[in-house]
py3Dmol code that shows the C-alpha trace and the ligand (Angstrom):
import py3Dmol

protein = """\
ATOM      1  CA  MET A   1    -130.207-191.732  96.274  1.00  0.00           C
ATOM      2  CA  LYS A   2    -131.710-190.727  92.957  1.00  0.00           C
ATOM      3  CA  VAL A   3    -132.538-187.021  92.684  1.00  0.00           C
ATOM      4  CA  GLY A   4    -133.170-184.944  89.571  1.00  0.00           C
ATOM      5  CA  ALA A   5    -135.416-182.328  88.036  1.00  0.00           C
ATOM      6  CA  HIS A   6    -137.842-181.764  85.214  1.00  0.00           C
ATOM      7  CA  LEU A   7    -135.627-180.117  82.592  1.00  0.00           C
ATOM      8  CA  TRP A   8    -136.227-177.861  79.613  1.00  0.00           C
ATOM      9  CA  ILE A   9    -136.184-179.659  76.273  1.00  0.00           C
ATOM     10  CA  GLY A  10    -136.342-176.545  74.039  1.00  0.00           C
ATOM     11  CA  GLU A  11    -132.614-176.559  73.250  1.00  0.00           C
ATOM     12  CA  GLY A  12    -132.469-180.273  72.455  1.00  0.00           C
ATOM     13  CA  LEU A  13    -131.409-183.489  74.164  1.00  0.00           C
ATOM     14  CA  ALA A  14    -127.696-182.650  74.368  1.00  0.00           C
ATOM     15  CA  LYS A  15    -128.506-179.584  76.436  1.00  0.00           C
ATOM     16  CA  VAL A  16    -130.580-181.735  78.823  1.00  0.00           C
ATOM     17  CA  ILE A  17    -127.423-183.701  79.664  1.00  0.00           C
ATOM     18  CA  GLU A  18    -125.545-180.437  80.301  1.00  0.00           C
ATOM     19  CA  PHE A  19    -128.294-179.322  82.693  1.00  0.00           C
ATOM     20  CA  CYS A  20    -128.080-182.640  84.445  1.00  0.00           C
ATOM     21  CA  GLU A  21    -124.334-182.270  84.904  1.00  0.00           C
ATOM     22  CA  TYR A  22    -124.679-178.761  86.289  1.00  0.00           C
ATOM     23  CA  LEU A  23    -127.289-180.022  88.772  1.00  0.00           C
ATOM     24  CA  GLU A  24    -125.166-183.043  89.710  1.00  0.00           C
ATOM     25  CA  SER A  25    -128.327-185.073  89.312  1.00  0.00           C
ATOM     26  CA  ASN A  26    -128.538-188.759  88.465  1.00  0.00           C
ATOM     27  CA  CYS A  27    -132.066-188.918  87.051  1.00  0.00           C
ATOM     28  CA  LEU A  28    -134.205-186.560  84.979  1.00  0.00           C
ATOM     29  CA  GLN A  29    -137.603-185.806  83.520  1.00  0.00           C
ATOM     30  CA  ILE A  30    -138.497-184.083  80.241  1.00  0.00           C
ATOM     31  CA  PHE A  31    -141.362-183.502  77.839  1.00  0.00           C
ATOM     32  CA  LEU A  32    -140.747-184.807  74.344  1.00  0.00           C
ATOM     33  CA  SER A  33    -142.497-181.849  72.764  1.00  0.00           C
ATOM     34  CA  ASN A  34    -144.308-178.639  73.678  1.00  0.00           C
ATOM     35  CA  PRO A  35    -146.665-179.764  76.486  1.00  0.00           C
ATOM     36  CA  ARG A  36    -149.456-177.482  75.300  1.00  0.00           C
ATOM     37  CA  SER A  37    -149.439-178.576  71.685  1.00  0.00           C
ATOM     38  CA  TRP A  38    -150.449-181.629  69.658  1.00  0.00           C
ATOM     39  CA  LYS A  39    -147.394-181.221  67.456  1.00  0.00           C
ATOM     40  CA  SER A  40    -144.698-183.881  67.687  1.00  0.00           C
ATOM     41  CA  LYS A  41    -141.049-182.990  67.381  1.00  0.00           C
ATOM     42  CA  ILE A  42    -138.964-184.881  64.863  1.00  0.00           C
ATOM     43  CA  ARG A  43    -135.473-185.641  66.187  1.00  0.00           C
ATOM     44  CA  LYS A  44    -132.466-186.758  64.213  1.00  0.00           C
ATOM     45  CA  GLU A  45    -131.171-190.276  64.878  1.00  0.00           C
ATOM     46  CA  GLU A  46    -127.809-188.754  65.721  1.00  0.00           C
ATOM     47  CA  GLU A  47    -129.269-186.599  68.512  1.00  0.00           C
ATOM     48  CA  ILE A  48    -131.053-189.607  69.985  1.00  0.00           C
ATOM     49  CA  GLU A  49    -127.988-191.801  69.807  1.00  0.00           C
ATOM     50  CA  LYS A  50    -125.796-189.250  71.542  1.00  0.00           C
ATOM     51  CA  PHE A  51    -128.400-188.935  74.278  1.00  0.00           C
ATOM     52  CA  THR A  52    -128.722-192.666  74.893  1.00  0.00           C
ATOM     53  CA  GLN A  53    -124.924-192.970  75.044  1.00  0.00           C
ATOM     54  CA  SER A  54    -124.673-190.090  77.509  1.00  0.00           C
ATOM     55  CA  ILE A  55    -127.314-191.404  79.897  1.00  0.00           C
ATOM     56  CA  LYS A  56    -125.648-194.792  79.882  1.00  0.00           C
ATOM     57  CA  LYS A  57    -122.183-193.379  80.438  1.00  0.00           C
ATOM     58  CA  ARG A  58    -123.313-191.038  83.211  1.00  0.00           C
ATOM     59  CA  LYS A  59    -125.624-193.644  84.781  1.00  0.00           C
ATOM     60  CA  ILE A  60    -128.603-191.313  84.611  1.00  0.00           C
ATOM     61  CA  LYS A  61    -131.565-193.421  85.647  1.00  0.00           C
ATOM     62  CA  PRO A  62    -134.489-193.258  85.551  1.00  0.00           C
ATOM     63  CA  VAL A  63    -135.091-191.109  82.494  1.00  0.00           C
ATOM     64  CA  VAL A  64    -138.705-190.024  82.804  1.00  0.00           C
ATOM     65  CA  ILE A  65    -140.923-188.641  80.066  1.00  0.00           C
ATOM     66  CA  HIS A  66    -143.964-186.619  81.055  1.00  0.00           C
ATOM     67  CA  MET A  67    -147.132-186.628  78.952  1.00  0.00           C
ATOM     68  CA  PRO A  68    -148.098-183.227  77.492  1.00  0.00           C
ATOM     69  CA  TYR A  69    -150.748-181.374  79.538  1.00  0.00           C
ATOM     70  CA  ILE A  70    -152.948-181.018  76.505  1.00  0.00           C
ATOM     71  CA  LEU A  71    -154.141-184.645  76.606  1.00  0.00           C
ATOM     72  CA  ASN A  72    -157.236-185.473  78.663  1.00  0.00           C
ATOM     73  CA  ILE A  73    -157.306-189.263  78.815  1.00  0.00           C
ATOM     74  CA  ALA A  74    -160.752-189.258  80.472  1.00  0.00           C
ATOM     75  CA  VAL A  75    -162.604-188.120  77.342  1.00  0.00           C
ATOM     76  CA  SER A  76    -165.663-190.103  76.290  1.00  0.00           C
ATOM     77  CA  LYS A  77    -165.936-189.508  72.512  1.00  0.00           C
ATOM     78  CA  VAL A  78    -164.403-192.241  70.369  1.00  0.00           C
ATOM     79  CA  LYS A  79    -162.891-189.757  67.922  1.00  0.00           C
ATOM     80  CA  GLU A  80    -161.104-187.836  70.681  1.00  0.00           C
ATOM     81  CA  LYS A  81    -160.024-191.067  72.331  1.00  0.00           C
ATOM     82  CA  ASN A  82    -158.464-192.322  69.104  1.00  0.00           C
ATOM     83  CA  LYS A  83    -156.630-189.047  68.591  1.00  0.00           C
ATOM     84  CA  ILE A  84    -155.093-189.406  72.058  1.00  0.00           C
ATOM     85  CA  ILE A  85    -154.226-193.077  71.550  1.00  0.00           C
ATOM     86  CA  ASN A  86    -152.434-192.248  68.292  1.00  0.00           C
ATOM     87  CA  PHE A  87    -150.559-189.411  69.930  1.00  0.00           C
ATOM     88  CA  LEU A  88    -149.558-191.511  72.951  1.00  0.00           C
ATOM     89  CA  GLU A  89    -148.409-194.297  70.678  1.00  0.00           C
ATOM     90  CA  LYS A  90    -145.963-191.940  68.986  1.00  0.00           C
ATOM     91  CA  GLN A  91    -144.767-190.591  72.334  1.00  0.00           C
ATOM     92  CA  LEU A  92    -144.250-194.072  73.795  1.00  0.00           C
ATOM     93  CA  GLU A  93    -142.393-195.181  70.696  1.00  0.00           C
ATOM     94  CA  GLU A  94    -140.036-192.239  70.928  1.00  0.00           C
ATOM     95  CA  SER A  95    -139.636-192.716  74.693  1.00  0.00           C
ATOM     96  CA  GLU A  96    -138.478-196.270  74.088  1.00  0.00           C
ATOM     97  CA  LYS A  97    -136.131-195.067  71.372  1.00  0.00           C
ATOM     98  CA  ILE A  98    -134.347-192.733  73.777  1.00  0.00           C
ATOM     99  CA  ASN A  99    -134.219-195.534  76.369  1.00  0.00           C
ATOM    100  CA  ALA A 100    -136.507-193.806  78.842  1.00  0.00           C
ATOM    101  CA  ASP A 101    -137.601-195.837  81.871  1.00  0.00           C
ATOM    102  CA  PHE A 102    -140.946-194.295  82.749  1.00  0.00           C
ATOM    103  CA  TYR A 103    -143.732-192.424  80.944  1.00  0.00           C
ATOM    104  CA  VAL A 104    -145.867-190.383  83.342  1.00  0.00           C
ATOM    105  CA  ILE A 105    -149.507-189.698  82.529  1.00  0.00           C
ATOM    106  CA  HIS A 106    -152.200-187.697  84.319  1.00  0.00           C
ATOM    107  CA  PRO A 107    -155.569-189.435  84.738  1.00  0.00           C
ATOM    108  CA  GLY A 108    -157.445-186.519  83.179  1.00  0.00           C
ATOM    109  CA  PHE A 109    -160.624-184.571  83.884  1.00  0.00           C
ATOM    110  CA  HIS A 110    -164.179-185.893  83.878  1.00  0.00           C
ATOM    111  CA  LYS A 111    -165.511-182.422  82.951  1.00  0.00           C
ATOM    112  CA  GLY A 112    -168.902-182.881  84.561  1.00  0.00           C
ATOM    113  CA  ASN A 113    -169.511-186.501  83.536  1.00  0.00           C
ATOM    114  CA  GLY A 114    -168.871-187.664  87.097  1.00  0.00           C
ATOM    115  CA  GLU A 115    -165.838-189.390  88.597  1.00  0.00           C
ATOM    116  CA  LYS A 116    -167.110-192.908  87.981  1.00  0.00           C
ATOM    117  CA  ASN A 117    -167.746-192.267  84.282  1.00  0.00           C
ATOM    118  CA  GLY A 118    -164.436-190.446  83.967  1.00  0.00           C
ATOM    119  CA  MET A 119    -162.579-193.388  85.488  1.00  0.00           C
ATOM    120  CA  LYS A 120    -164.365-195.796  83.154  1.00  0.00           C
ATOM    121  CA  ASN A 121    -163.248-193.665  80.200  1.00  0.00           C
ATOM    122  CA  VAL A 122    -159.657-193.767  81.433  1.00  0.00           C
ATOM    123  CA  VAL A 123    -159.825-197.571  81.708  1.00  0.00           C
ATOM    124  CA  ASP A 124    -161.294-197.828  78.223  1.00  0.00           C
ATOM    125  CA  LEU A 125    -158.575-195.651  76.699  1.00  0.00           C
ATOM    126  CA  LEU A 126    -155.725-197.444  78.478  1.00  0.00           C
ATOM    127  CA  LYS A 127    -157.089-200.825  77.460  1.00  0.00           C
ATOM    128  CA  ASN A 128    -156.991-199.730  73.839  1.00  0.00           C
ATOM    129  CA  LEU A 129    -153.446-198.459  74.033  1.00  0.00           C
ATOM    130  CA  PRO A 130    -150.973-200.810  72.292  1.00  0.00           C
ATOM    131  CA  LYS A 131    -148.516-202.544  74.632  1.00  0.00           C
ATOM    132  CA  PHE A 132    -145.065-201.048  75.077  1.00  0.00           C
ATOM    133  CA  ASN A 133    -142.089-202.137  77.161  1.00  0.00           C
ATOM    134  CA  ILE A 134    -141.711-198.768  78.829  1.00  0.00           C
ATOM    135  CA  LYS A 135    -143.489-198.576  82.185  1.00  0.00           C
ATOM    136  CA  ILE A 136    -146.391-196.127  82.269  1.00  0.00           C
ATOM    137  CA  LEU A 137    -146.890-194.385  85.600  1.00  0.00           C
ATOM    138  CA  ILE A 138    -150.172-192.740  86.521  1.00  0.00           C
ATOM    139  CA  GLU A 139    -149.738-189.617  88.628  1.00  0.00           C
ATOM    140  CA  ASN A 140    -151.924-188.667  91.584  1.00  0.00           C
ATOM    141  CA  THR A 141    -153.505-185.225  91.239  1.00  0.00           C
ATOM    142  CA  SER A 142    -154.522-182.344  93.508  1.00  0.00           C
ATOM    143  CA  GLY A 143    -158.245-182.717  92.824  1.00  0.00           C
ATOM    144  CA  GLN A 144    -158.349-179.316  91.156  1.00  0.00           C
ATOM    145  CA  GLY A 145    -161.460-178.788  89.016  1.00  0.00           C
ATOM    146  CA  THR A 146    -162.788-182.112  87.792  1.00  0.00           C
ATOM    147  CA  SER A 147    -159.428-183.900  87.871  1.00  0.00           C
ATOM    148  CA  LEU A 148    -159.387-187.635  88.556  1.00  0.00           C
ATOM    149  CA  GLY A 149    -156.816-189.588  90.547  1.00  0.00           C
ATOM    150  CA  TYR A 150    -156.662-187.388  93.635  1.00  0.00           C
ATOM    151  CA  LYS A 151    -157.827-190.205  95.903  1.00  0.00           C
ATOM    152  CA  PHE A 152    -156.186-193.613  96.154  1.00  0.00           C
ATOM    153  CA  GLU A 153    -159.660-195.129  95.806  1.00  0.00           C
ATOM    154  CA  HIS A 154    -159.379-194.065  92.161  1.00  0.00           C
ATOM    155  CA  PHE A 155    -156.142-196.008  91.768  1.00  0.00           C
ATOM    156  CA  SER A 156    -157.554-199.169  93.286  1.00  0.00           C
ATOM    157  CA  PHE A 157    -160.437-198.954  90.764  1.00  0.00           C
ATOM    158  CA  LEU A 158    -157.991-198.350  87.896  1.00  0.00           C
ATOM    159  CA  PHE A 159    -155.535-201.111  88.771  1.00  0.00           C
ATOM    160  CA  GLU A 160    -158.325-203.594  89.292  1.00  0.00           C
ATOM    161  CA  LYS A 161    -159.413-202.965  85.704  1.00  0.00           C
ATOM    162  CA  ILE A 162    -156.150-202.399  83.844  1.00  0.00           C
ATOM    163  CA  GLY A 163    -153.933-204.850  85.722  1.00  0.00           C
ATOM    164  CA  ASN A 164    -150.589-204.088  87.273  1.00  0.00           C
ATOM    165  CA  ASP A 165    -148.472-203.447  84.208  1.00  0.00           C
ATOM    166  CA  TYR A 166    -148.779-199.818  85.248  1.00  0.00           C
ATOM    167  CA  GLY A 167    -147.241-198.012  88.196  1.00  0.00           C
ATOM    168  CA  ILE A 168    -147.876-194.823  90.139  1.00  0.00           C
ATOM    169  CA  CYS A 169    -145.998-191.549  90.277  1.00  0.00           C
ATOM    170  CA  PHE A 170    -146.558-189.965  93.700  1.00  0.00           C
ATOM    171  CA  ASP A 171    -146.612-186.159  93.560  1.00  0.00           C
ATOM    172  CA  THR A 172    -146.102-184.790  97.080  1.00  0.00           C
ATOM    173  CA  ALA A 173    -147.712-181.388  96.394  1.00  0.00           C
ATOM    174  CA  HIS A 174    -150.736-182.977  94.720  1.00  0.00           C
ATOM    175  CA  ALA A 175    -151.192-185.468  97.583  1.00  0.00           C
ATOM    176  CA  PHE A 176    -151.062-182.673 100.158  1.00  0.00           C
ATOM    177  CA  GLN A 177    -153.458-180.505  98.149  1.00  0.00           C
ATOM    178  CA  ALA A 178    -155.811-183.476  97.839  1.00  0.00           C
ATOM    179  CA  GLY A 179    -155.948-183.811 101.630  1.00  0.00           C
ATOM    180  CA  TYR A 180    -153.127-186.248 102.521  1.00  0.00           C
ATOM    181  CA  ASN A 181    -151.223-184.598 105.343  1.00  0.00           C
ATOM    182  CA  LEU A 182    -147.611-185.480 104.604  1.00  0.00           C
ATOM    183  CA  LYS A 183    -146.536-184.038 107.922  1.00  0.00           C
ATOM    184  CA  GLU A 184    -148.139-187.148 109.418  1.00  0.00           C
ATOM    185  CA  PHE A 185    -146.581-189.454 106.893  1.00  0.00           C
ATOM    186  CA  ASP A 186    -147.161-192.768 108.657  1.00  0.00           C
ATOM    187  CA  LYS A 187    -150.879-192.105 108.614  1.00  0.00           C
ATOM    188  CA  VAL A 188    -150.776-191.206 104.907  1.00  0.00           C
ATOM    189  CA  LYS A 189    -148.950-194.444 104.173  1.00  0.00           C
ATOM    190  CA  LYS A 190    -151.632-196.440 105.936  1.00  0.00           C
ATOM    191  CA  ASP A 191    -154.357-194.531 104.066  1.00  0.00           C
ATOM    192  CA  ILE A 192    -152.690-195.363 100.751  1.00  0.00           C
ATOM    193  CA  GLU A 193    -152.159-199.008 101.658  1.00  0.00           C
ATOM    194  CA  LYS A 194    -155.875-199.438 102.245  1.00  0.00           C
ATOM    195  CA  PHE A 195    -156.282-199.132  98.489  1.00  0.00           C
ATOM    196  CA  ILE A 196    -153.056-200.130  96.757  1.00  0.00           C
ATOM    197  CA  PRO A 197    -149.797-201.893  97.642  1.00  0.00           C
ATOM    198  CA  LEU A 198    -147.025-199.336  98.158  1.00  0.00           C
ATOM    199  CA  SER A 199    -144.948-201.298  95.650  1.00  0.00           C
ATOM    200  CA  TYR A 200    -147.083-199.777  92.851  1.00  0.00           C
ATOM    201  CA  ILE A 201    -145.479-196.405  93.594  1.00  0.00           C
ATOM    202  CA  LEU A 202    -142.250-196.186  91.594  1.00  0.00           C
ATOM    203  CA  LEU A 203    -141.417-192.498  91.365  1.00  0.00           C
ATOM    204  CA  ILE A 204    -141.788-189.337  93.448  1.00  0.00           C
ATOM    205  CA  HIS A 205    -142.510-185.888  92.108  1.00  0.00           C
ATOM    206  CA  ALA A 206    -140.960-183.917  94.937  1.00  0.00           C
ATOM    207  CA  ASN A 207    -142.713-180.572  95.136  1.00  0.00           C
ATOM    208  CA  ASP A 208    -143.652-178.471  98.121  1.00  0.00           C
ATOM    209  CA  SER A 209    -147.118-176.919  98.085  1.00  0.00           C
ATOM    210  CA  LYS A 210    -147.945-173.225  97.889  1.00  0.00           C
ATOM    211  CA  THR A 211    -151.507-173.988  98.935  1.00  0.00           C
ATOM    212  CA  GLU A 212    -152.965-175.428 102.129  1.00  0.00           C
ATOM    213  CA  LEU A 213    -153.791-179.034 102.966  1.00  0.00           C
ATOM    214  CA  ASN A 214    -156.886-180.142 101.039  1.00  0.00           C
ATOM    215  CA  SER A 215    -156.916-176.885  98.996  1.00  0.00           C
ATOM    216  CA  LYS A 216    -157.574-178.796  95.755  1.00  0.00           C
ATOM    217  CA  LYS A 217    -155.362-176.126  94.173  1.00  0.00           C
ATOM    218  CA  ASP A 218    -152.297-177.252  92.257  1.00  0.00           C
ATOM    219  CA  ARG A 219    -149.461-174.789  92.969  1.00  0.00           C
ATOM    220  CA  HIS A 220    -145.908-176.065  93.392  1.00  0.00           C
ATOM    221  CA  GLU A 221    -143.392-174.437  95.736  1.00  0.00           C
ATOM    222  CA  HIS A 222    -139.658-174.855  96.380  1.00  0.00           C
ATOM    223  CA  ILE A 223    -138.742-177.602  98.859  1.00  0.00           C
ATOM    224  CA  GLY A 224    -139.046-176.346 102.406  1.00  0.00           C
ATOM    225  CA  LYS A 225    -140.696-173.059 101.419  1.00  0.00           C
ATOM    226  CA  GLY A 226    -144.249-174.392 101.210  1.00  0.00           C
ATOM    227  CA  LYS A 227    -146.872-175.936 103.452  1.00  0.00           C
ATOM    228  CA  ILE A 228    -145.334-179.434 103.475  1.00  0.00           C
ATOM    229  CA  GLY A 229    -142.039-178.013 104.681  1.00  0.00           C
ATOM    230  CA  ILE A 230    -138.802-179.687 105.672  1.00  0.00           C
ATOM    231  CA  LYS A 231    -140.663-181.645 108.342  1.00  0.00           C
ATOM    232  CA  GLY A 232    -142.876-183.320 105.737  1.00  0.00           C
ATOM    233  CA  PHE A 233    -140.032-184.032 103.307  1.00  0.00           C
ATOM    234  CA  THR A 234    -137.838-185.411 106.061  1.00  0.00           C
ATOM    235  CA  GLN A 235    -140.468-188.023 106.872  1.00  0.00           C
ATOM    236  CA  ILE A 236    -140.788-189.017 103.214  1.00  0.00           C
ATOM    237  CA  ILE A 237    -137.027-189.204 102.613  1.00  0.00           C
ATOM    238  CA  LYS A 238    -136.243-191.188 105.741  1.00  0.00           C
ATOM    239  CA  ASP A 239    -139.028-193.669 104.980  1.00  0.00           C
ATOM    240  CA  ASP A 240    -137.898-197.208 104.168  1.00  0.00           C
ATOM    241  CA  TYR A 241    -139.966-197.418 101.002  1.00  0.00           C
ATOM    242  CA  PHE A 242    -140.485-193.855  99.728  1.00  0.00           C
ATOM    243  CA  GLY A 243    -136.965-192.726 100.625  1.00  0.00           C
ATOM    244  CA  ASN A 244    -135.494-195.268  98.235  1.00  0.00           C
ATOM    245  CA  LEU A 245    -137.500-194.121  95.201  1.00  0.00           C
ATOM    246  CA  PRO A 246    -136.215-191.611  92.619  1.00  0.00           C
ATOM    247  CA  PHE A 247    -137.115-187.987  93.382  1.00  0.00           C
ATOM    248  CA  ILE A 248    -137.891-185.576  90.538  1.00  0.00           C
ATOM    249  CA  ILE A 249    -138.373-181.884  91.299  1.00  0.00           C
ATOM    250  CA  GLU A 250    -140.976-179.940  89.341  1.00  0.00           C
ATOM    251  CA  THR A 251    -140.874-176.548  90.992  1.00  0.00           C
ATOM    252  CA  PRO A 252    -141.255-173.274  89.084  1.00  0.00           C
ATOM    253  CA  LYS A 253    -137.932-171.756  88.052  1.00  0.00           C
ATOM    254  CA  VAL A 254    -136.373-168.890  86.159  1.00  0.00           C
ATOM    255  CA  SER A 255    -132.927-170.430  86.367  1.00  0.00           C
ATOM    256  CA  LEU A 256    -131.424-173.846  87.068  1.00  0.00           C
ATOM    257  CA  LYS A 257    -129.980-172.477  90.296  1.00  0.00           C
ATOM    258  CA  GLU A 258    -133.354-173.020  91.889  1.00  0.00           C
ATOM    259  CA  ASP A 259    -133.396-176.692  90.882  1.00  0.00           C
ATOM    260  CA  LYS A 260    -129.853-177.042  92.173  1.00  0.00           C
ATOM    261  CA  ARG A 261    -130.869-175.629  95.545  1.00  0.00           C
ATOM    262  CA  ASN A 262    -133.922-177.948  95.810  1.00  0.00           C
ATOM    263  CA  ILE A 263    -131.835-180.976  94.862  1.00  0.00           C
ATOM    264  CA  GLU A 264    -129.232-180.035  97.472  1.00  0.00           C
ATOM    265  CA  ILE A 265    -131.903-179.786 100.171  1.00  0.00           C
ATOM    266  CA  ILE A 266    -133.244-183.249  99.352  1.00  0.00           C
ATOM    267  CA  LYS A 267    -129.742-184.750  99.203  1.00  0.00           C
ATOM    268  CA  LYS A 268    -128.840-183.159 102.530  1.00  0.00           C
ATOM    269  CA  ILE A 269    -131.831-184.772 104.214  1.00  0.00           C
ATOM    270  CA  GLY A 270    -130.978-188.030 102.445  1.00  0.00           C
ATOM    271  CA  GLU A 271    -127.424-187.875 103.756  1.00  0.00           C
ATOM    272  CA  LYS A 272    -128.659-187.370 107.284  1.00  0.00           C
ATOM    273  CA  TYR A 273    -130.743-190.538 107.083  1.00  0.00           C
ATOM    274  CA  GLY A 274    -128.196-192.719 105.343  1.00  0.00           C
ATOM    275  CA  LYS A 275    -129.765-192.664 101.865  1.00  0.00           C
ATOM    276  CA  ILE A 276    -126.602-191.406 100.178  1.00  0.00           C
TER     277      ILE A 276
END
"""
ligand_1 = """\
1
ZN
Zn -146.089 -183.940 89.083
"""
view = py3Dmol.view(width=600, height=400)
view.addModel(protein, "pdb")
view.setStyle({"model": 0}, {"cartoon": {"style": "trace"}})
view.addModel(ligand_1, "xyz")
view.setStyle({"model": 1}, {"stick": {}})
view.zoomTo()
view.show()
């Protein structure tokens, strides 16, 4: 079973590997730069090389890069779109350089232009993005504000237009907040399959939810302490398809101990159902 966490990048790539070792995790997620800034971080070749050697040696896979929050890929203005495309290009280039496997993007906010127009803008931007080898995953959202991608209808529209070079990152908290009751997981699976093949989903963001079902409020909680609870996570982990995907935890933390605890909970359930 692949279980890891979103890790701090502030102290450099070498530190990320140390975190990973402490957590006894075999996959990871990071930002490449400050997620609330347009500034890119320049890294020395040496730092990158050491990192790629370490992930290979320690069999850490997948390495996931998350897009900075600051980008709204559903913008309509050409100038803004181009700024985002240029930025993403640099991020994807660097992601490939560090041998990352997935690059996770959020489908953005329509900001009053309507969901249909927002989705069309997303398609337009993605179609203009140069091709890279790294797999881009589009993450489902909670439906907070004017966010897109909270319904699987949105994904069927997207994939129809952009083709299936892309994949999906399934965030458990976001799905629950968007109205998918993960405590009745078989029903959720069927609801998803009405719109997309499950095989498009390649990664799980394993977060419990602080807010109620269908709250449209994005607040993550530690595994088992939120509204999805152990019951919900057990169903996901024991599932033949979902339970074999990599799990990345993105819960709020002041210390890595909290990640360690969440990872242990997931692994324990995995052990019980023969995933480890
Ligand atoms: Zn997420």
